[in-house]
C-alpha positions as CSV (number, residue, x, y, z in Angstrom):
1,M,6.3,12.5,-9.2
2,R,5.9,8.7,-9.6
3,K,8.8,8.0,-7.1
4,S,7.1,10.3,-4.6
5,L,3.8,8.5,-4.9
6,D,5.4,5.1,-4.7
7,H,7.3,6.3,-1.6
8,Q,4.2,7.7,0.0
9,L,2.3,4.4,-0.6
10,A,5.2,2.4,0.8
11,L,5.3,4.5,3.9
12,F,1.5,4.3,4.4
13,L,1.6,0.5,4.0
14,R,4.5,0.0,6.4
15,K,2.8,2.3,9.0
16,T,-0.6,0.6,8.6
17,R,0.9,-2.9,8.7
18,G,2.5,-2.1,12.1
19,E,3.5,-5.3,13.8
20,M,1.5,-7.6,11.5
21,S,3.4,-10.1,9.4
22,Y,3.4,-9.6,5.6
23,A,1.1,-12.7,5.3
24,Q,-1.4,-11.3,7.8
25,F,-1.5,-7.9,6.2
26,A,-1.6,-9.4,2.7
27,K,-4.9,-11.2,3.7
28,K,-6.3,-7.9,5.0
29,T,-5.3,-5.9,1.9
30,G,-6.2,-8.4,-0.8
31,I,-2.7,-8.5,-2.4
32,S,-0.1,-11.2,-2.0
33,H,2.5,-11.1,0.7
34,M,5.3,-11.0,-1.9
35,T,3.7,-8.0,-3.7
36,L,3.3,-6.2,-0.4
37,F,6.9,-6.8,0.5
38,R,8.1,-5.6,-2.9
39,V,5.9,-2.5,-2.8
40,E,7.2,-1.6,0.6
41,K,10.7,-1.9,-0.7
42,G,10.0,0.2,-3.8
43,E,10.6,-2.7,-6.1
44,H,7.0,-3.0,-7.4
45,H,4.3,-0.7,-8.5
46,L,0.6,-1.3,-7.9
47,T,-1.9,-0.9,-10.7
48,I,-4.9,1.3,-10.2
49,D,-7.1,-1.7,-9.8
50,K,-4.9,-3.2,-7.0
51,L,-4.7,0.2,-5.3
52,E,-8.5,0.4,-5.4
53,T,-8.6,-3.1,-3.8
54,V,-6.2,-2.1,-1.1
55,M,-8.1,1.1,-0.4
56,R,-11.5,-0.7,-0.2
57,K,-10.2,-3.5,2.0
58,L,-8.5,-1.0,4.4
59,K,-11.4,1.5,4.2
60,V,-9.2,4.4,3.3
61,R,-9.4,7.2,0.7
62,L,-6.7,8.7,-1.5
63,P,-6.0,11.6,0.9
64,D,-5.2,9.1,3.6
65,I,-2.5,7.5,1.5
66,F,-1.3,10.6,-0.4
67,P,-2.0,13.6,1.9
68,D,0.6,15.8,0.1
69,E,-1.0,15.2,-3.3
70,C,-4.7,15.7,-2.6
């Protein structure tokens, strides 16, 4: 299940970032551009605290990120 959730989060972040640079989107999400890059590549996992920060900054809910799981 973890791989599926990581994959869904990566897809959500890539789609939401759109044409923004990693640096621009990192400022918007509250996580570093390197962390954002690694999460999108499946090389890093966000903690619950960081996920909550991203959700709050983007004004989204869990079903917005993980529609298949909620």
